[in-house]
N, C-alpha and C positions, 0 to 999 in steps of 0.2 A: 504493499500499500504506500502510495506516494502522498505525503502531506505538506502543503506550505511551501515556501521558498527553501531551496536546497533539499527538496524531497527526492531528487534524482542522484544526490550525491551520498557517499558514505556518511554516517553520522559525524558531526563535528566533534572534535576533541574539546575539552573544558578550555584549554588555551585558545583555541580557535573561536568557540563561543564568546569568551571574554572579549577577544579582538573584534568580533562583529557588534557586541553590545557596546564597546567603546566607540566605534564608528558611528552607531546610531545616536549615542549621547553627544558626540562631537557635532552631529548633524542638527541638533536641537530636537530630535524626536522624543516623545515621552513613552518610556517602556511600561507595559503591563503584563501580568502573568496570568494565563489561563491554563485549564486542565480539564480532561475528560476521561472516562474510562472506555467509551466507545467513539473513537474517531471515524469520522467519515470524510472523504475527500471534498465533498460539498457542503459540509457543515463547518462554516467559517466562525461561529460563535460557540465557544465552549464556556465553561464556568469561570468566572473572573475570580481570581485569587486576591483577595483585599482590593483596595483602589488602585488606579494606576499610580506609578511612582514619579510623581511630578517633581519631587525634590531630589531624585537619584543624581548624583554627581560622578560616580564611579561605577566601572562594571563590576567591580568587587561587591559593592552593595546589592547590585541587581542579582548577580550569581548567588549571594548568600540567601536572598529571598527566594530564588528558584529552588535551592536546596531545602528551604523550609516548606515550601509547597509540595515538593517531590517527598519529602519525609512524611508529610501529613497525608498524602495521597499516593501510597506506594504502588498502587495497581493502575495509576493514571498516566496517561501521555501529559506532558508539560510544555507549552509553547511559550516563546516571548512575541509579544505583539508591540510594535513601536508606531505610535501615532504622530502623524504630522499635523500640528495644530493650524498651519497656514492653509493647507489643501484639504484637510480632513480626510487625507489618504492614510494608508497603513501598510506595513510589512510585517509578516510573522514567519517564524521558523521554529520547528520542534527542537527542544533542548534535552528532553528527558523521555525515554520510553521505558515502560515496565519490562522486566525479564519475564518473557512468555514461554521460555524454554521448559520450565518446570511444569507447565499446563498440559493435561492429558489431550 
């Protein structure tokens, strides 16, 4: 299943995720974290984890919040969504996927 931006690439490493988040923050985009246990390619709205991170200034802050979301929802996919205030556009990519290898 291919989900969101980067869906056709191998999963990003944590340093690659942090680099992408730094790029989004440098561009003035507002990050938000969403999660779901049943992703679908056409379902672009997942459960919002807290409010968007309007005050985020570093990738480390955002990654720490991603970790909290993943820890609280271990069977869910987690994605970062970055909103552009000027154009009302967004970009999103999956940052965590549950380990489904143990399922029957």
